[in-house]
C-alpha positions as CSV (number, residue, x, y, z in Angstrom):
1,M,22.2,14.6,14.3
2,N,25.6,14.0,12.9
3,S,24.9,14.2,9.2
4,L,28.9,13.6,8.5
5,F,28.7,10.8,10.7
6,D,25.2,9.4,8.9
7,L,26.9,9.7,5.4
8,Q,30.1,7.4,6.4
9,L,27.5,4.8,7.3
10,S,26.2,4.4,3.6
11,K,29.6,2.5,3.3
12,E,28.7,-1.1,4.2
13,D,32.4,-1.7,6.0
14,N,31.5,1.1,8.6
15,L,28.0,-0.5,9.3
16,L,29.9,-3.6,9.2
17,K,32.4,-2.4,11.9
18,K,29.4,-0.8,14.1
19,F,27.8,-4.3,14.0
20,E,31.0,-6.7,14.7
21,E,31.8,-4.1,17.6
22,I,28.4,-4.6,19.0
23,H,28.7,-8.5,19.3
24,D,31.9,-8.5,20.3
25,Y,31.1,-6.0,23.3
26,I,27.9,-8.3,24.0
27,Y,29.9,-11.8,24.0
28,A,32.8,-10.3,26.4
29,N,31.0,-8.9,29.1
30,D,27.4,-10.8,29.2
31,G,28.8,-14.2,29.6
32,L,26.5,-15.7,26.6
33,S,27.6,-18.2,24.0
34,P,28.4,-17.3,20.1
35,Q,24.6,-18.4,19.5
36,Q,23.1,-16.5,22.2
37,T,25.3,-13.2,21.6
38,L,23.7,-13.3,17.7
39,E,20.6,-14.0,19.0
40,E,20.5,-10.7,21.4
41,F,21.9,-8.9,18.5
42,I,19.1,-9.7,16.0
43,K,16.5,-9.1,18.5
44,I,17.8,-5.5,18.8
45,L,18.1,-5.0,15.1
46,F,14.1,-5.9,14.7
47,I,13.7,-3.5,17.4
48,K,15.3,-0.8,15.9
49,I,13.5,-1.3,12.5
50,L,10.2,-1.1,14.1
51,D,11.0,2.1,15.7
52,E,11.9,3.4,12.5
53,N,9.1,1.8,10.7
54,E,6.6,3.4,12.9
55,N,8.3,6.3,13.4
56,I,8.1,6.0,17.4
57,N,11.3,7.5,17.9
58,K,12.4,5.8,21.2
59,F,15.4,3.9,20.2
60,T,17.8,6.2,21.8
61,I,19.7,6.9,25.0
62,S,20.9,10.2,26.0
63,A,24.8,11.1,27.2
64,D,23.4,11.0,30.7
65,E,21.5,8.1,30.5
66,W,24.8,6.4,29.2
67,N,27.1,7.7,31.8
68,V,24.8,6.5,34.7
69,L,25.1,3.1,33.1
70,K,29.0,3.3,32.9
71,A,29.0,4.4,36.4
72,G,27.3,0.6,37.3
73,K,23.7,2.1,38.1
74,I,20.3,1.1,36.4
75,N,18.6,3.4,34.1
76,I,15.2,2.4,34.2
77,G,14.0,4.5,31.6
78,L,16.1,2.8,28.9
79,N,14.8,-0.4,29.8
80,E,11.1,0.3,30.1
81,R,11.6,2.0,26.7
82,I,13.4,-0.8,24.7
83,S,11.2,-3.6,26.6
84,G,8.2,-1.6,25.5
85,L,9.8,-1.4,22.1
86,F,10.2,-5.2,22.1
87,E,6.6,-5.8,23.2
88,Q,5.2,-4.0,19.7
89,T,8.2,-5.6,18.1
90,K,6.9,-9.3,19.0
91,K,3.3,-8.4,18.1
92,A,4.2,-7.3,14.4
93,Y,6.2,-10.3,13.9
94,I,4.6,-12.8,15.7
95,D,5.4,-15.8,13.8
96,I,8.7,-15.4,14.6
97,F,8.5,-14.2,18.1
98,D,6.9,-16.3,21.5
99,N,5.0,-13.9,23.7
100,D,7.5,-14.9,26.9
101,D,10.5,-13.7,24.5
102,R,12.4,-11.0,26.3
103,I,15.8,-9.5,25.6
104,K,18.6,-11.1,27.8
105,L,21.1,-8.6,27.6
106,S,22.7,-6.7,30.7
107,P,22.1,-3.0,31.0
108,I,25.3,-1.8,30.0
109,A,25.4,-4.3,26.9
110,L,21.9,-3.1,26.2
111,G,22.8,0.8,26.4
112,Y,25.7,0.3,24.3
113,T,23.9,-1.6,21.8
114,V,21.4,1.6,21.4
115,N,24.1,4.1,21.4
116,K,26.1,2.4,18.6
117,L,22.8,2.3,16.8
118,Q,20.9,4.9,17.5
119,S,22.4,7.5,14.8
120,I,21.8,4.7,11.9
121,S,18.6,4.8,9.9
122,L,18.3,1.3,8.6
123,L,15.3,1.6,6.8
124,N,17.0,4.6,4.6
125,S,20.5,3.5,4.2
126,S,21.8,2.4,1.1
127,Q,20.3,-1.3,0.5
128,D,23.9,-2.7,-1.1
129,A,25.6,-0.9,2.2
130,K,23.0,-2.5,5.0
131,G,22.9,-5.5,3.0
132,L,26.4,-6.2,2.4
133,A,27.1,-5.5,6.1
134,F,24.8,-8.1,7.6
135,Q,26.1,-10.8,5.3
136,K,29.3,-10.0,5.8
137,F,28.7,-9.9,9.7
138,L,26.9,-13.3,9.7
139,S,29.5,-14.9,7.6
140,H,31.6,-14.2,10.6
141,H,29.6,-15.2,13.3
142,E,26.2,-17.5,12.2
143,K,28.5,-20.9,11.5
144,E,29.7,-20.8,15.3
145,G,26.2,-21.3,16.6
146,R,24.4,-22.7,13.5
147,G,26.6,-24.8,11.1
148,Q,23.7,-26.9,10.6
149,F,22.0,-24.8,9.2
150,F,24.7,-23.7,6.6
151,T,24.8,-24.9,3.1
152,P,28.5,-23.3,1.2
153,E,27.0,-20.4,-0.8
154,P,29.0,-21.6,-3.9
155,V,26.6,-24.1,-3.8
156,I,23.9,-22.1,-3.1
157,D,24.9,-19.7,-6.3
158,F,24.8,-22.9,-8.5
159,C,22.1,-24.3,-7.5
160,V,20.2,-20.4,-8.5
161,E,22.3,-20.4,-11.8
162,M,21.0,-23.8,-12.6
163,M,17.4,-22.9,-12.2
164,Q,18.0,-19.5,-13.9
165,P,15.1,-17.7,-12.1
166,K,12.8,-15.1,-13.9
167,P,11.5,-11.9,-12.0
168,N,8.0,-13.1,-12.1
169,E,8.5,-16.5,-11.0
170,T,7.5,-17.2,-7.2
171,I,10.5,-18.7,-5.4
172,I,10.3,-21.0,-2.3
173,D,12.7,-22.3,0.0
174,P,10.5,-25.0,2.5
175,A,13.8,-25.3,4.9
176,C,15.3,-21.9,4.5
177,G,17.7,-21.5,7.2
178,S,18.7,-18.5,7.3
179,G,17.6,-17.6,3.9
180,G,20.9,-18.3,1.9
181,F,18.9,-19.9,-1.3
182,L,16.3,-17.0,-1.1
183,M,19.2,-14.1,-1.0
184,S,21.2,-15.5,-4.0
185,A,18.0,-16.0,-5.8
186,L,17.4,-12.5,-4.9
187,K,20.8,-11.1,-6.1
188,Y,20.7,-13.2,-9.1
189,L,17.3,-11.4,-10.4
190,Q,19.2,-7.9,-9.5
191,K,22.1,-8.9,-11.8
192,N,20.4,-10.5,-14.4
193,N,17.2,-7.9,-14.3
194,S,18.8,-4.1,-14.5
195,N,14.9,-2.5,-14.0
196,L,13.9,-5.2,-11.1
197,N,11.7,-3.7,-8.5
198,T,13.2,-6.0,-5.1
199,F,10.6,-4.2,-3.1
200,K,8.2,-6.3,-5.3
201,S,10.4,-9.2,-5.6
202,V,11.0,-9.4,-1.7
203,S,7.1,-9.0,-0.9
204,T,5.7,-11.2,-3.7
205,H,7.8,-13.7,-5.2
206,L,10.5,-15.1,-2.5
207,Y,9.1,-17.3,0.4
208,G,10.4,-19.0,3.1
209,F,9.3,-21.4,5.9
210,D,11.9,-22.8,8.7
211,I,10.7,-24.4,11.9
212,N,13.4,-22.8,14.2
213,K,12.6,-19.1,15.4
214,S,15.5,-17.8,16.1
215,I,17.3,-19.0,12.6
216,A,13.9,-17.5,10.9
217,R,14.5,-14.3,12.3
218,I,17.9,-14.4,10.3
219,A,16.3,-14.7,7.5
220,K,13.4,-12.3,7.8
221,M,16.2,-9.8,8.5
222,K,18.2,-10.1,5.7
223,L,15.3,-9.9,3.2
224,L,13.6,-6.5,5.7
225,L,17.5,-5.0,5.1
226,E,16.8,-5.9,1.2
227,S,13.1,-4.3,1.3
228,N,12.4,-1.9,3.8
229,G,8.8,-4.0,3.0
230,K,6.8,-7.1,3.8
231,T,8.8,-10.5,3.8
232,N,7.2,-13.7,3.5
233,I,9.3,-15.9,6.0
234,I,7.3,-17.8,8.2
235,C,8.4,-20.0,11.0
236,T,6.7,-23.0,10.4
237,N,6.9,-26.6,10.3
238,S,7.0,-27.5,6.5
239,L,5.9,-31.4,6.8
240,E,2.8,-30.3,8.6
241,D,-0.9,-29.8,6.9
242,L,0.1,-29.1,2.9
243,D,-3.1,-26.8,2.4
244,S,-2.5,-24.9,5.4
245,L,1.0,-24.1,4.3
246,K,-0.2,-22.6,1.0
247,L,-3.2,-21.0,2.4
248,S,-0.5,-19.2,5.2
249,V,0.9,-17.7,2.0
250,S,-1.8,-17.1,-0.1
251,K,-0.2,-19.9,-2.7
252,N,-3.0,-22.3,-3.3
253,D,-1.8,-22.9,-7.1
254,G,2.0,-23.5,-5.7
255,F,4.7,-22.2,-6.7
256,D,7.1,-21.7,-9.9
257,I,10.8,-22.7,-7.9
258,V,11.9,-24.5,-4.9
259,L,15.7,-24.3,-3.8
260,T,16.2,-26.1,-0.6
261,N,18.8,-28.2,1.4
262,P,16.7,-29.8,3.8
263,P,17.5,-31.4,7.4
264,F,19.8,-34.4,6.7
265,G,19.1,-38.0,9.0
266,A,16.9,-36.4,11.3
267,K,13.9,-39.2,11.8
268,I,10.0,-38.2,11.7
269,T,8.4,-40.7,14.1
270,N,5.3,-38.7,14.5
271,T,2.6,-41.7,12.8
272,S,0.0,-38.4,12.2
273,T,2.7,-36.6,9.9
274,L,3.9,-40.0,8.2
275,S,0.4,-41.1,7.1
276,K,0.1,-37.7,5.2
277,F,2.7,-38.6,3.0
278,D,3.0,-41.4,0.2
279,L,6.9,-42.1,1.0
280,G,5.8,-42.3,4.9
281,Y,4.6,-45.5,4.0
282,K,6.2,-48.5,2.7
283,W,6.5,-49.4,-0.6
284,T,6.4,-53.0,-2.3
285,N,8.3,-54.0,-5.5
286,H,6.7,-56.3,-7.9
287,N,8.2,-56.4,-11.4
288,K,10.4,-53.6,-11.2
289,E,7.7,-51.2,-10.5
290,F,6.7,-49.9,-6.8
291,Y,3.4,-49.9,-5.4
292,K,2.6,-48.3,-2.0
293,T,1.1,-50.1,1.1
294,K,-1.2,-49.5,3.6
295,S,1.8,-50.0,6.6
296,V,3.2,-46.4,7.4
297,Y,6.7,-46.6,8.5
298,P,7.7,-46.4,12.1
299,N,10.2,-43.7,11.2
300,Q,11.2,-41.8,8.1
301,N,14.1,-39.9,7.2
302,A,12.7,-36.2,7.2
303,E,14.5,-35.4,3.6
304,I,12.9,-37.9,2.1
305,L,9.6,-36.3,3.5
306,F,10.8,-32.7,2.2
307,I,11.2,-34.4,-1.4
308,E,7.7,-35.1,-1.7
309,R,6.4,-31.9,0.2
310,C,9.0,-30.1,-2.3
311,I,6.8,-31.5,-5.2
312,Q,4.1,-30.7,-3.7
313,L,4.7,-27.1,-3.5
314,L,5.7,-26.8,-7.0
315,K,3.3,-25.8,-9.7
316,E,2.7,-28.1,-12.5
317,G,6.1,-27.4,-14.7
318,G,7.7,-25.8,-11.5
319,R,11.3,-26.6,-11.1
320,M,13.0,-27.8,-7.8
321,A,17.0,-27.5,-7.0
322,I,17.5,-30.2,-3.7
323,V,21.0,-31.0,-1.9
324,L,20.4,-34.9,-0.5
325,P,22.7,-37.1,0.6
326,N,24.4,-39.6,-1.8
327,G,22.6,-42.6,-0.2
328,N,18.8,-41.5,-1.7
329,F,20.8,-41.6,-5.3
330,E,21.7,-45.1,-5.1
331,N,21.2,-47.1,-1.9
332,P,19.2,-50.2,-3.1
333,S,16.3,-50.0,-0.1
334,L,15.6,-46.5,-1.1
335,E,14.9,-47.4,-4.9
336,Y,11.1,-46.8,-4.3
337,L,12.2,-43.4,-3.4
338,R,13.5,-42.9,-6.8
339,Y,10.8,-44.5,-8.5
340,Y,8.6,-42.5,-7.0
341,I,10.8,-39.5,-8.1
342,K,10.6,-40.4,-11.7
343,L,6.6,-41.2,-11.4
344,K,6.2,-37.4,-9.8
345,A,8.7,-35.5,-11.8
346,K,11.2,-35.2,-15.0
347,I,14.1,-35.4,-14.0
348,L,16.4,-32.4,-15.6
349,A,20.1,-32.7,-13.7
350,I,21.9,-34.7,-11.0
351,V,25.1,-33.2,-9.9
352,N,27.5,-34.7,-7.9
353,L,29.5,-33.0,-4.9
354,P,33.0,-33.7,-4.0
355,Q,32.8,-35.4,-0.1
356,E,34.3,-32.4,1.7
357,T,31.9,-29.7,0.5
358,F,29.9,-29.6,3.9
359,I,32.8,-30.3,6.1
360,P,33.6,-26.6,7.0
361,Y,29.8,-26.6,8.1
362,G,30.3,-29.4,10.2
363,T,29.4,-32.9,8.5
364,G,31.3,-34.9,5.9
365,V,27.9,-36.3,4.6
366,K,28.5,-36.9,0.9
367,T,25.9,-35.1,-0.9
368,S,24.7,-34.7,-4.7
369,L,22.1,-32.0,-6.3
370,L,18.8,-33.4,-7.7
371,F,17.0,-31.0,-10.4
372,L,13.5,-31.8,-11.2
373,E,10.6,-30.5,-13.3
374,K,7.3,-31.1,-11.8
375,D,5.3,-33.6,-14.6
376,S,2.3,-35.1,-12.7
377,P,0.5,-36.5,-16.2
378,N,3.9,-38.7,-16.5
379,K,3.2,-38.8,-19.9
380,I,6.7,-37.9,-21.7
381,R,9.4,-40.8,-21.0
382,E,11.8,-39.9,-24.0
383,Y,13.9,-36.9,-22.7
384,P,18.0,-36.3,-21.9
385,I,19.3,-36.2,-18.4
386,F,22.2,-33.9,-17.2
387,F,24.9,-35.8,-15.3
388,G,27.4,-33.3,-13.8
389,R,30.2,-33.7,-11.2
390,V,32.1,-30.8,-9.2
391,K,35.8,-31.4,-8.1
392,K,36.5,-28.1,-7.2
393,L,34.8,-26.1,-4.8
394,G,37.0,-22.9,-4.7
395,Y,37.3,-23.9,-0.9
396,Q,39.6,-26.5,1.3
397,G,37.5,-29.4,2.9
398,N,39.1,-28.2,6.4
399,K,37.5,-26.4,9.5
400,N,37.5,-22.7,8.0
401,G,37.0,-23.5,4.1
402,T,40.1,-21.8,3.3
403,P,39.8,-20.4,-0.2
404,I,41.7,-21.9,-2.8
405,Y,42.7,-19.8,-5.9
406,Q,43.7,-20.5,-9.4
407,K,47.8,-20.7,-9.9
408,D,49.5,-19.7,-13.1
409,K,52.5,-22.2,-13.9
410,Y,54.6,-20.1,-11.7
411,G,52.5,-20.9,-8.6
412,Q,51.5,-17.2,-8.5
413,T,47.8,-16.6,-8.2
414,I,45.9,-15.7,-11.3
415,K,43.3,-12.2,-10.7
416,D,40.7,-11.0,-12.5
417,S,40.5,-7.5,-14.4
418,S,39.8,-5.7,-11.2
419,G,42.6,-7.4,-9.2
420,S,41.0,-9.9,-7.5
421,P,42.4,-13.8,-7.0
422,I,40.3,-16.1,-9.1
423,L,38.6,-19.3,-7.1
424,D,39.8,-22.5,-8.2
425,E,36.5,-24.1,-8.5
426,D,34.8,-25.7,-11.7
427,F,31.1,-25.1,-10.8
428,N,31.1,-22.7,-13.8
429,V,32.2,-24.9,-16.1
430,I,29.3,-27.2,-15.1
431,I,26.9,-24.8,-15.3
432,N,28.1,-23.7,-18.6
433,D,27.9,-27.3,-19.9
434,Y,24.8,-27.6,-18.6
435,K,23.3,-24.3,-20.4
436,S,24.8,-25.9,-23.8
437,F,22.9,-29.1,-22.9
438,Q,19.9,-27.2,-22.9
439,K,20.3,-25.8,-26.3
440,G,20.7,-29.4,-27.5
441,K,24.0,-30.1,-27.5
442,Q,25.5,-33.5,-27.0
443,I,27.6,-33.4,-24.0
444,E,30.2,-36.2,-23.4
445,K,33.2,-35.0,-21.1
446,E,34.7,-36.5,-17.9
447,N,32.8,-34.6,-15.6
448,S,29.6,-33.7,-17.9
449,F,27.3,-36.1,-19.7
450,S,24.0,-36.6,-20.7
451,I,22.2,-39.8,-20.9
452,N,18.7,-40.9,-22.1
453,Y,15.7,-41.2,-19.3
454,N,15.4,-45.4,-20.7
455,E,18.8,-45.5,-19.4
456,L,18.3,-44.6,-16.2
457,N,17.6,-47.7,-14.1
458,G,17.2,-48.0,-10.3
459,R,20.2,-45.5,-9.6
460,F,20.4,-41.7,-9.9
461,D,24.2,-41.5,-9.1
462,F,26.9,-39.9,-11.5
463,D,29.8,-42.5,-11.0
464,F,27.0,-45.3,-12.0
465,Y,26.3,-43.4,-15.6
466,S,29.8,-42.2,-16.4
467,P,31.3,-42.5,-19.4
468,E,34.3,-44.9,-18.4
469,N,31.5,-47.3,-17.2
470,R,29.2,-47.0,-19.8
471,R,32.2,-48.1,-22.5
472,M,32.9,-50.5,-20.2
473,F,29.8,-52.5,-20.4
474,S,29.5,-51.4,-23.9
475,N,32.9,-53.1,-24.6
476,L,31.5,-56.5,-22.2
477,G,28.4,-56.5,-24.7
478,N,30.8,-57.0,-27.9
479,G,31.7,-60.6,-26.1
480,K,30.4,-63.4,-24.1
481,T,29.3,-62.4,-20.7
482,V,27.3,-64.0,-17.6
483,R,26.0,-63.2,-14.7
484,L,28.2,-63.9,-11.4
485,G,24.6,-65.1,-9.7
486,D,24.2,-67.2,-12.8
487,I,27.4,-69.0,-12.7
488,C,27.8,-69.7,-8.9
489,D,25.8,-69.8,-5.9
490,I,26.1,-67.0,-3.4
491,I,26.2,-67.8,0.1
492,K,24.7,-66.0,2.7
493,I,22.7,-67.9,5.2
494,K,24.6,-67.8,8.8
495,S,26.5,-70.8,9.9
496,R,25.2,-73.5,12.2
497,K,28.1,-73.4,14.3
498,L,27.1,-70.2,15.7
499,K,24.1,-71.6,17.3
500,D,26.5,-73.6,20.0
501,Q,27.7,-70.7,22.3
502,N,30.5,-72.3,23.7
503,S,32.3,-74.0,20.8
504,T,35.4,-72.9,19.1
505,V,35.7,-71.9,15.5
506,E,38.5,-70.1,13.8
507,Y,37.4,-66.8,12.4
508,I,38.5,-64.9,9.6
509,E,38.5,-60.9,8.8
510,L,38.7,-58.8,5.6
511,S,42.2,-58.1,7.0
512,D,43.3,-61.9,6.9
513,I,43.7,-61.6,3.1
514,N,46.8,-61.6,1.4
515,T,45.2,-59.6,-1.7
516,H,48.1,-60.1,-4.0
517,S,47.9,-63.9,-3.9
518,Y,44.3,-64.5,-3.5
519,E,45.3,-66.3,-0.2
520,I,43.8,-66.2,3.8
521,I,46.6,-66.1,5.5
522,N,45.6,-65.8,9.1
523,S,42.8,-67.1,11.2
524,T,41.5,-66.3,14.8
525,I,40.4,-68.6,17.4
526,Y,37.4,-67.7,19.4
527,Q,34.4,-69.2,21.1
528,V,31.5,-68.5,20.1
529,H,30.4,-66.1,22.4
530,E,33.5,-64.1,22.0
531,L,32.8,-63.9,18.2
532,P,31.9,-60.3,16.7
533,S,28.4,-60.1,15.3
534,R,29.4,-59.8,11.8
535,A,30.8,-63.3,12.3
536,S,28.3,-65.3,9.9
537,Y,29.6,-67.8,6.8
538,E,31.2,-70.9,7.2
539,I,33.7,-71.9,4.3
540,Q,34.8,-75.0,2.6
541,E,37.9,-76.1,0.9
542,G,37.2,-74.8,-2.7
543,D,35.1,-71.6,-2.0
544,I,36.0,-67.8,-3.2
545,I,35.6,-65.5,-0.7
546,T,35.0,-61.9,-2.0
547,A,34.6,-58.3,-0.1
548,I,31.4,-56.7,-0.4
549,A,32.0,-54.0,2.4
550,G,34.7,-51.7,3.1
551,N,36.4,-48.8,1.8
552,S,38.9,-51.4,-0.7
553,V,35.9,-52.6,-1.9
554,G,36.7,-52.1,-5.7
555,T,40.1,-50.9,-5.4
556,R,43.4,-52.8,-5.9
557,K,43.1,-53.8,-2.6
558,H,39.8,-55.7,-2.8
559,A,39.8,-59.0,-0.8
560,T,39.5,-62.2,-2.8
561,A,40.9,-65.4,-1.8
562,L,40.7,-69.1,-2.7
563,V,39.7,-71.7,0.6
564,T,42.0,-73.9,1.1
565,K,41.9,-77.1,3.0
566,E,43.7,-75.4,6.4
567,F,40.5,-73.0,6.4
568,E,38.4,-75.8,6.1
569,G,34.9,-75.0,8.4
570,S,36.2,-71.5,9.2
571,I,33.4,-68.9,9.9
572,C,34.2,-65.6,7.5
573,T,32.6,-61.9,8.4
574,N,29.3,-61.0,6.3
575,G,32.0,-58.2,4.9
576,F,32.8,-61.4,2.5
577,R,30.3,-63.3,0.0
578,V,30.9,-67.0,-0.4
579,L,31.0,-68.2,-3.6
580,R,30.5,-72.0,-4.1
581,N,29.5,-74.6,-6.8
582,F,30.8,-73.1,-10.2
583,K,29.4,-73.6,-13.3
584,I,32.6,-72.0,-14.9
585,D,36.6,-73.2,-13.8
586,S,36.7,-71.8,-10.7
587,Y,40.5,-70.4,-10.9
588,Y,39.5,-68.4,-14.2
589,L,36.9,-67.0,-11.8
590,L,39.4,-66.3,-8.9
591,Y,41.7,-64.5,-11.8
592,F,38.5,-62.6,-13.2
593,L,37.7,-61.5,-9.5
594,K,41.0,-59.5,-9.4
595,S,40.8,-57.9,-12.7
596,D,39.9,-54.0,-13.7
597,I,36.6,-55.2,-15.4
598,F,35.7,-56.5,-11.9
599,L,36.8,-54.1,-9.7
600,K,35.3,-51.1,-12.0
601,Q,31.9,-53.2,-11.7
602,M,32.4,-53.5,-7.5
603,F,33.4,-49.7,-7.4
604,M,30.5,-48.5,-9.7
605,Y,27.7,-50.4,-7.2
606,R,29.2,-49.3,-3.8
607,T,26.8,-47.6,-2.0
608,G,26.7,-45.7,1.6
609,A,29.4,-43.2,2.9
610,A,30.9,-44.7,6.2
611,I,30.8,-47.9,5.1
612,P,30.7,-48.8,1.6
613,N,29.0,-51.7,0.5
614,V,28.1,-54.0,-2.6
615,S,24.3,-55.3,-2.5
616,D,23.6,-58.7,-3.0
617,I,21.2,-58.3,-5.6
618,D,24.6,-56.1,-8.1
619,L,26.9,-58.6,-6.8
620,A,25.2,-60.9,-8.4
621,N,24.4,-58.9,-11.3
622,T,28.2,-58.4,-12.0
623,L,29.4,-59.2,-15.4
624,I,31.6,-61.9,-16.0
625,N,33.8,-62.1,-19.4
626,L,34.3,-65.1,-20.9
627,P,36.8,-65.5,-23.6
628,D,37.3,-68.6,-25.7
629,E,37.9,-72.1,-24.1
630,K,41.3,-72.1,-24.8
631,T,41.8,-68.8,-23.0
632,I,40.1,-70.2,-20.0
633,K,42.3,-73.3,-19.4
634,E,45.6,-71.1,-20.0
635,I,44.6,-68.8,-17.2
636,S,43.5,-71.5,-15.0
637,K,46.4,-73.8,-15.7
638,K,48.9,-70.9,-14.6
639,M,46.3,-69.8,-11.5
640,N,46.7,-73.5,-10.5
641,K,50.5,-73.4,-10.8
642,A,51.0,-70.2,-8.6
643,F,49.2,-72.0,-5.9
644,D,51.0,-75.1,-6.6
645,L,54.2,-73.3,-6.0
646,R,53.4,-71.0,-3.2
647,Q,52.6,-74.6,-1.3
648,E,55.8,-76.3,-2.0
649,S,57.0,-72.7,-0.6
650,R,55.5,-73.3,2.3
651,N,56.6,-77.3,2.0
652,Q,60.2,-75.9,1.7
653,I,60.5,-73.6,4.4
654,E,58.2,-76.2,7.1
655,S,61.6,-78.7,5.8
656,I,63.9,-76.3,6.8
657,H,62.5,-76.0,10.2
658,L,62.1,-79.6,10.9
659,E,66.0,-80.0,9.9
660,L,66.8,-77.2,12.3
661,A,64.9,-79.5,14.6
């Protein structure tokens, strides 16, 4: 064997080149999809490692055999050797291969692949070389076929840095995908512990579960190339029996750290599975406390069950970092979930991520990171909670996740001491703030702050507790305030007119409001059966309608209007709420509903990513600032006069039309 050739392969770029050549050859010649090509390449790597581990020495192809294949003929000997090795591989890795799995490569692609890899020792090569080569290779190809399994590397590394794992701690990812969190944890341990035994860390401290065999193979291969030994990646459903899961990895006492990004949005409908989880049941609210009922949900979001499973997998005092959609932090319907979390764990930190975080990976779901410590006794309820907001990711929110680098005042890219460009990100700023917070320092910045546990109500989202909003409420507390729900009726009962399908009505949408002048400026005539399903409430002269749904809620374009006689009896969309029977001056209230104080509250109360909305409870709890009676009368008089002037303006215009007629 050519020793010089072997020596060159100690550099990851040479190994990466071979991986790329193999992948490109298979993809170009066998008509497989990018995902299938990657899967076949991973199979061959497992066969190669088994051949080396067992000293079988059958992963070879001679020059004559290769020439036969190039001539377009079939080489039975090669097929039999590699097929035999694959049968042994399936038995050695029974949890990630099925009995009926087969190699789908054409004879020529198989021969090419074996020819390229036979002179390489994957087990004896430099750990850094082969690990880096495989990681780089995957970064080029894995995302094409498996975007749904990806977590951005900066987010992964951030979670690990926040958890600060130690060499003796056991770490699990119960939805490990391609093993990103486990690999990042290993790199962190290697970086911060010069004498780390990598083989021991991989074989006894790192664990991963994933339900998908193809993706679990990738995670297992990553760790195999790091340690040349036992790996604890198991293809299994993490939502199945808890005791069986712990038994499968001999960890009945649980784990020190959970790091995970569970699948979002997938619905679990199996009643047997749901009934094993507290969060598979409906919960009821009584006196601001929630209680589990005996009714199982017909379905539940997978990530909600994963929250409970992750807590169950932890040892008492164990720590957890989990990526979750923002709805879990803010939606009123999920307050029982947040109550459950507070019941079972100590909340360490909550970090908000930008909208574009996951766009390069196939989804625009807005997410945040939740950091917990298991606390089953639930005794200590006086502690601070850290909040952070990442605004700069270091990459663009486009398909490719193009890197963004720091620039100086002249627009030149800033580089570090080694000459590498520095990413424009603030993950490290948040990490440093969190470490200061851990040392007892009070944090009060635009993107990092802390609150006490007793300030945490039913919401977990960053914006709700931001210093700006807390200052606003503090200032409101210095004057006289009332709840909106206490000074008027909030109408949300569907109009009886909607029962007569053949009647004709005027319909008002959010876009029919002039947001600057508090006026309804348009309506559309429909027969009831033609109305959109959102048509709901009948309005009366003197009512105020204000938006509770849509992207403009809480912004300067927030729709609020006074109902005039012209639109008496019209039907409005359920994107509005109708305010009626006022206990304070209605013109003053109309003015206040366009004030910064009201808009900031509405924006703070917004939930939902696709169509933001404010719940009826939050709308009713919105605080209305009441100045002295004289000020209220002055504002009311000016508002009233403004409406009179607009009406006079319309009368003047109409009179011109009449003269022309």
